[in-house]
C-alpha positions in Angstrom: 0.0 -0.2 0.0 2.9 2.5 0.6 4.6 1.9 -2.8 1.3 2.0 -4.0 0.2 5.4 -2.7 3.6 7.4 -2.4 5.4 5.5 -5.6 2.8 4.7 -8.1 -0.3 7.5 -7.6 2.5 9.8 -7.8 3.7 9.3 -10.7 0.6 8.6 -12.5 -0.4 12.2 -11.5 2.6 13.5 -12.7 2.1 11.6 -16.1 -1.4 13.0 -16.6 -0.1 16.5 -16.0 2.8 15.9 -18.5 0.8 14.4 -21.2 -2.6 15.9 -20.2 -0.7 20.2 -21.1 1.0 18.4 -24.4 -2.7 17.0 -25.5 -4.7 20.1 -24.1 -2.2 22.4 -26.1 -2.1 20.1 -29.2 -6.1 19.9 -29.5 -7.5 22.7 -27.5 -5.5 26.1 -27.8 -8.2 28.1 -28.0 -9.6 26.9 -24.8 -6.0 27.5 -23.4 -7.3 30.6 -21.2 -8.4 32.1 -17.8 -11.9 32.3 -19.0 -11.9 35.3 -17.8 -15.3 36.9 -16.2 -14.0 40.3 -15.1 -17.0 41.6 -18.3 -19.6 40.4 -15.7 -18.2 42.0 -12.2 -15.0 43.3 -11.3 -15.4 44.8 -8.2 -15.1 41.8 -6.3 -12.7 40.7 -8.8 -10.2 43.8 -8.0 -10.2 42.4 -4.2 -10.0 38.7 -4.9 -7.6 38.0 -7.4 -4.2 40.2 -6.2 -5.2 38.7 -2.8 -5.2 35.2 -3.8 -2.5 35.7 -6.9 0.3 37.0 -4.7 -0.5 34.9 -1.7 0.1 31.9 -4.0 3.2 33.4 -5.1 4.5 33.2 -1.5 3.1 29.5 -0.8 4.7 28.4 -4.0 8.3 30.2 -3.2 8.0 29.2 0.4 7.3 25.1 -1.0 10.5 25.5 -3.5 12.5 26.3 -0.5 11.2 24.1 2.2 10.9 21.2 -0.3 14.3 21.8 -2.8 16.6 23.5 -0.5 18.4 20.8 1.8 18.6 21.0 5.3 22.7 21.2 5.0 22.4 24.3 3.0 20.7 26.3 5.2 23.0 25.4 8.1 26.1 26.0 5.8 24.8 29.9 5.6 24.0 29.9 9.6 20.1 29.8 9.7 19.6 27.4 12.1 16.1 25.2 12.8 14.6 28.3 14.9 15.2 30.5 12.9 13.9 28.7 9.6 10.7 27.5 11.4 10.4 30.9 12.5 11.0 32.2 9.1 8.7 29.5 7.5 5.7 29.8 10.0 5.4 33.5 9.6 5.8 33.5 6.3 3.7 30.6 5.2 0.9 31.8 7.5 1.0 35.3 5.8 0.9 33.8 2.3 -1.6 31.4 3.3 -3.8 34.1 4.7 -3.9 35.9 1.7 -4.5 33.1 -1.0 -7.6 32.2 1.8 -9.3 35.6 1.8 -8.2 35.8 -1.9 -9.9 32.3 -2.7 -13.0 33.0 -0.2 -13.7 36.3 -2.1 -13.4 34.6 -5.9 -15.6 31.8 -4.6 -18.4 33.8 -3.0 -18.2 36.3 -6.3 -18.4 33.0 -8.4 -21.6 31.6 -6.4 -23.3 34.7 -5.8 -23.1 37.2 -9.2 -25.7 35.2 -11.6 -23.6 35.3 -15.1 -20.4 34.4 -13.3 -21.9 31.8 -12.0 -23.8 30.7 -15.4 -20.3 30.8 -17.0 -18.6 28.3 -14.1 -18.0 24.7 -15.0 -17.9 21.4 -13.3 -14.0 21.2 -13.8 -14.0 24.7 -12.1 -16.1 23.6 -9.1 -13.8 20.4 -9.0 -10.8 22.9 -9.2 -11.9 25.0 -6.4 -12.5 22.1 -4.1 -9.3 20.5 -4.5 -7.1 23.8 -4.3 -9.2 25.1 -1.6 -8.5 21.2 0.5 -4.7 21.6 -0.6 -4.7 25.2 1.1 -6.4 24.0 4.2 -4.3 21.0 4.9 -1.0 23.0 4.0 -2.1 25.5 6.8 -3.1 23.2 9.2 0.3 21.5 9.0 1.9 24.9 9.5 -0.2 25.5 12.4 -0.7 22.2 14.3 2.9 21.1 13.3 4.7 24.6 14.9 2.6 26.3 17.1 0.3 23.3 18.7 2.4 20.9 18.9 1.4 17.5 20.2 3.6 14.3 20.5 6.6 16.8 19.4 7.5 18.4 16.0 7.6 16.9 12.8 10.5 17.9 11.2 9.3 17.7 7.4 12.9 18.8 6.0 14.0 15.0 7.1 10.9 13.3 5.7 8.5 14.7 3.6 11.6 17.3 2.0 13.9 14.0 1.1 11.0 11.9 -0.1 10.5 15.0 -2.8 13.6 15.2 -3.8 14.2 11.5 -4.7 11.0 11.4 -6.2 12.2 14.2 -8.8 15.3 12.1 -9.1 13.1 9.1 -9.8 14.3 7.2 -6.7 11.4 7.5 -4.1 11.4 6.1 -0.3 7.8 5.3 0.4 8.9 4.9 3.9 9.5 8.4 4.2 5.7 9.8 3.1 4.3 6.5 5.2 6.2 8.0 8.3 5.1 11.5 8.1 1.9 12.8 10.0 -1.7 12.3 8.8 -2.1 16.1 7.5 1.2 16.1 5.6 0.1 12.9 3.6 -3.5 14.4 3.2 -2.1 17.5 1.9 0.7 16.1 -0.7 -2.3 13.8 -2.2 -4.3 16.3 -2.4 -1.7 18.5 -4.0 -0.5 15.4 -6.5 -4.7 15.1 -7.1 -4.9 18.7 -8.2 -1.7 18.0 -10.5 -3.8 15.3 -12.3 -6.6 17.3 -13.4 -4.5 20.7 -13.5 -4.2 20.5 -17.7 -7.9 20.2 -17.8 -8.9 23.1 -15.9 -8.2 27.0 -16.1 -5.3 26.3 -14.2 -3.0 26.0 -17.5 -3.2 29.9 -17.8 -0.8 29.3 -15.2 2.4 28.2 -18.4 1.3 31.3 -20.8 3.2 34.2 -20.8 3.1 36.8 -23.5 6.3 36.6 -24.6 5.6 37.9 -28.6 5.0 40.9 -27.3 8.8 41.5 -26.9 9.3 40.8 -29.9 6.5 41.3 -32.3 6.8 44.4 -34.6 5.6 47.5 -33.8 1.9 48.5 -35.1 2.5 51.6 -37.2 -0.3 54.3 -37.3 -0.1 56.8 -40.5 -1.7 59.9 -41.1 -3.2 61.1 -44.1 -0.5 62.4 -46.4 -2.5 65.2 -48.4 0.6 65.9 -51.0 -0.5 62.6 -52.7 -4.1 63.5 -53.0 -3.3 65.8 -55.8 -6.3 68.4 -56.4 -8.3 66.5 -54.4 -8.3 68.2 -51.5 -9.8 66.6 -48.3 -12.9 67.4 -46.3 -15.1 66.0 -43.8 -18.0 63.3 -44.6 -18.4 61.1 -48.2 -17.5 62.1 -51.4 -20.8 62.3 -53.8 -21.0 58.8 -55.8 -19.1 58.5 -58.7 -16.3 61.3 -58.1 
């Protein structure tokens, strides 16, 4: 069961994530969009969208640091465990609160504004459900693991983080995740399932960037050149037919 949960399922989700994006881009380029609903309502969107997106930037940055940077590296530059966990808790809670508040506003907007709700698809609802669960489990791990410590603090940098780096190197040890607290297991599994449905939702817009704007030619605007009109002087309105 440990091998199934922490080796087979994650790699299946990863394969669906990669192949699904290729398929979506190959056969549904016109659907590769955020499906923006700004035209229907923008007052709540002006608050919810920045809070959610800036919060997610902090969440993603925290995960990259916590999962990809080994403990030995931070020790080498003089950051001990106490300072590291203090930064992780403060930064993680701040980013998590921004994300949760932004998501609540966006979900409230999507549920209460008629045109926005009508434009909401089934996959949008599934995406919001998995995203909300992943955020809630992550917030719970931060609070319960670092503030309300029960039975000793779990150091995810010696368990989950090591497993994640092994997973990326295609050499995962399932026992590392099997020994993690249930909150970390639920957070990881929900995140992997979210990655599996990612290519089939509006989340594909994360991988879109307007890079073409950098190299595309300028749009040239020219004024009317009166020197090429001969004896015909320009005037406002339409010319008479046959002239």
